[in-house]
N, C-alpha and C positions, 0 to 999 in steps of 0.2 A: 440510553443508545450510543452506539459509539460511531463517530464520521471519523472520517480520514480520506485526503486530497494526497495524491500520488500524482507527480510529472513525470511523464517519461515520453522523452525525446522519440520519435516515429512510432508511438503508440495507435495513430490516426492510420497506416497502412492495415489493409485488410485484413492480410496473414497473422500479424500479430493479433489484431483484434481478437481471432478466433483461435490461435494458441493464448492468448490471457482467458481468455474464456474456458478453455480447458483448464489451465492452471486453475485458475481461481475458484470454479466450480465443485472442485476437490475438497476446498476448505468447508468446514461445515457452518451454516449461520452467517457468512457474509453473502452481500448481496453489491452488484458495482453496476455502475454507467462509465462509460466512457463520452468524453468532450473533445470532439476528432478536431472542432476550428482549433484548441489549444493543448494537447496531446495532455488530458488530464485525465486519471482516473476516478470517481470517486467509490470509495469503499462506506458501508454503512453494516453493522452487524446491531442485536438488541444486546449479546451478552459477549464477550471477549474467550470464543472459544479458540482464538487463534494466538499467533504471537507476530510481531514484526517481523522475527526472522521469516517465518513462514511467509509473510506476503513479498517481503526484498526475493527471497528465494524463487519464488514463482516467476515474479520479473526476470530475474537473473537468468535463469533456466531458459528463456526466449530471446535471449539477447539483449533488452531492452534496462537501461541503467534508473532504478526508481529511486526518484526524489521526493519527499515529504514537503508538502505544499502547507506550511502554518504546524501548529504546535503536535506531537503526537500525543494523544488521549492518554491520560494517565494510567488506563487498565492496561493499554501496550508496552509502556516505558519500560523498558527493563531494570527491572528491580537492583540486580546485581552489580550495575556500575553506578561507581561512587558519583553523588552530585559535586560539580565546581564551587569553590566559594570565590567571594568576589575579592580580590585585592584593595588591600587600602592603603 
């Protein structure tokens, strides 16, 4: 199971919730719910059939700036990005 929390200011606006619903329903296997009190969108899926880029674009298309709350689950991390190393 993959779980992801995304903060998006002003997602509580009913028009934004409806638009986000239309954007996210197009992503197969993704379930979500919106916490209107805190502008948090909870996403979950059984398998990673989507990418973080798809999630970001869904929010951006309706004018919301998504910010991941916590860590991005390993299946969704971009493998093409190099890992940083701690300086000693």
